[in-house]
N, C-alpha and C positions, 0 to 999 in steps of 0.2 A: 414069595414064588419064584420060580426056578427060570434062569437065563440062559436060552436057546444059543448056539454059534452056528446055527445052520439054515438058511432059507427054504428048506426041503421037507419042512416037518411040516404036518397038517395046522393050520391057524386059528383063531377063535375069532369073537367078536372084541376081545379086549388085546390082541396079540397087534405088535405094532413092528412090522419090518423096516427093518435099516440096513441101509448096505452103507457101507462104511470104508476109505481107505485102509490097507492093511496095517501101518505106520500108529493107524488111533487104536488097535487091537489092544492094548494093556489098560489107555486109557478111557476108553469109549468104553470096556467090558463094567470098567469099577460105575461110572458116569449110567450105566443101566440098570445097573442091580441099587443104586441112589435112588433113582429115577424110579423102578418100582416098586420101592419102601415108600417114596412120595407119593406116590401113585396105587394104591391097593387095590388089585385085582387083576391089572395091567400086566403085559409080560412083554419087553424086548425081543426080538428074533434077529440078532446080528448077522449079514454076511460081508465077510470082511474080504477084499482083495484089490487089485490096482484099480483107481479109479479111474480111468477110460473102458477098460474092460466093462466096470458097474457100469456106467453110462451109457453102453454099448445094450448090455442086457435086458436094461429098461425103456433103451428107447424100444428093444424089440419086442415089450410088452411085459416081460414078468413084472411082479407085486413087488414095488419098492416104497412107502408111505415117507422117508425121509432118504436123505441121498448125503453126506458127508464126505466129502473129494479132498484130495490133496492139493486143491488149483480152485478157484474162482469161475476157471474159463468150460468145465465138462456141467457142472451144476447151470450154470448161465446158457448150454447150448440145449438142455433140458427146457429151461424157461424161453427163449425162444422159439423152439420147436412149438412150444405151445402144452407138452408136460409137465411141468412143475412152475412154483412161484417162484417169487422173487427171491434173487440169492443172499447172502448171508457172511459175512465175515466171523467166523467162530476163533481162529486159531492163527496163531506163525511158527513157523519152524526154520530153519537154515540148515545149510550142509558142513558135515562134516567130512574126514578124511577115516576109514575104519583101515589099519595096518596090520602085516603080519610082523609078529616080535622082532626077528630077523632083520625086518626093511630101516634102515636109519634114515628117520625124518620128523623133519618139522613144521612148524606152518611157514617157515622162511624160503625152506628147501622144498616143500610137497609138489608146488609145481614143475620145478626138474627131475624130482624122484617121476612126478606122470609122466613126464615127457622121455624119460629111459626107455629105451630099448628093449632094456631086459625086464622091467618091470609088466607087469602082468597087472593093469587097470579095468577094474571092474564098475558097472554099473547098472542100474536098471532100464529098461526096454522105453526109448523116446514113445512118444505117443498114446501107446499104451496103457505108460504110468507117469506119471506130471513127477518124481524124482530122476526119472530119465531126461524125462523135459529139462529140470533146472539145471542136470549137470552139463547138457551142451548149454545153457545161456553161460554157466560158468567158465565151459571152454571159449563161448565168445568174448566174453570177460578178461581174459587168459590174450587172447589177442590184443582187444582192442588195448590191457596195459606192457605194451610194449613187447609181445613177443610175438613175433610176424610167424604165421606158418603154423600158430601152436592150433588153432581149431582144427583144421585138416589133418594133422598129427593126434588131436587126443580121441575126433569125432572116429577116422580110424581103425586106430587102437582099441579103444574102448568098447571092454567083453559085457554086451550086453544079458546078464547074464539071470535077470529077475524079473518080475515084470509083466513078461511078456503072454502070449497067450498060451506057448506051450513049455513054459519057464517050468524048470521042475518042483514039486514039492518038497519046505524044507523040512530033513526027519523029524519022525514024531516028538514032540516036546524040543525042538531046536531050534534056536533065534536063525533064519536064514543065512545072514550077513556070517554071523558069527562061523556057521558051517564052512560055507564057503572058502574064507577067509585061511582060519583053520584048517581048512583040508588043501589051500593052498592054490586051488581054482584063480584067487584073486590075490596078489599080494597088496593093493590097495584098492580100495572100495569106496565110491563117493553115495554117499545116501543122505538122511536126514541127521542131527543131532543125535535127534530122540532113540534114532534105528543103533547107530553108532553106541549109545550108550548104551542100551539093553542088550548089545552085542560083546560089549566090553563086558559087562556084569556077567554074564554065563563065562565066559574066555577071559577070564582077568590078563592075560599076558599079551593080548590084542591090543594096540594103539590108540588112543581117539587124538585124531591133528584138526583143529577145528579149520576151517576155510578161511583164509584173510579176507578182511573186511570189504577191499576193493573189488574183489572178484566174488564172494560170496553174494549168495541168493536169496533174498527174502520166498518164504514159500506160504503163501494165504491160504490158508484151508474155507471154503464157501460152504452152506449149508443151505435147502432147502428140502421144501414142502413139494410133492408130489401135487396135481390137481384134485385127484380124487380119496385125497390122506381125509383119514378119520380125523378128529376133531382132536385127538390123545398124539395126534405128532405135531400141533400148533403149540400145546404144552410140553413136548419133547423138547423141540428144538428152543423155546421158551428157557426150559432149564440148564442146556447143554449153554448158552449164554449167555446164564445168570451166574449169579456167586458162588454156588455151590460146584454144577460143571464147570469154570472159568478157576476152580479153587485146584480142584484133581486137573485138573488138565496142567495144571501152573506145576503140581506133583508129578506130571510127566513129563517134564523137562519142554513143554509148550509153551509160547510168549504168550500174551493176554492179546486179545482181536482188536 
């Protein structure tokens, strides 16, 4: 069966509407294909976006049978509001810095380079996109590890370039992070390591620097089924957490749940 990547197409009884974090696009597209093969006659309809914005759409009444978020809090908010079932962690991610070719930076110098007034620092949008929330948590950890005033400086200079309600879409067929850094809109962009790896694959001259352990943040991904989801949603979540789903996630750079 064909895999659709928009939620706006009319659905049949065998359709499964899955809302998912944008960072899951490559992995979940592969998982959906594998699930359709394992469940003949089913069709997974994927809608990708910033997890906070997807949560808002579900809360407003838009149909989603499964919600796969880049954090635990957004699906938990739906569960607490009586709109979804218990949340299950299904993957982990971590933070990396995507840097322009001309920027001299290593893991050891990353904080100093981020604090440099001449460096354009890109992030996603906090509250709307967990990637932005994790970046702000990293800023707090930098402050806690002896950089007095770092949080205020970094939060004040960070350019919230993605994940917001009015953020521009990436050029057709392009990785948004690769496009932003390659075009000079950001010298260093803090994002998930999986995103940075995809960006560097598209633009090999871009640098990927892993954020040092003491200030890095573990991104826990959570999945839930909405209360009125069909039984197929349970099968999909089980598939995601099972050996086949976890193998595909690992192939795309995610750590196991």
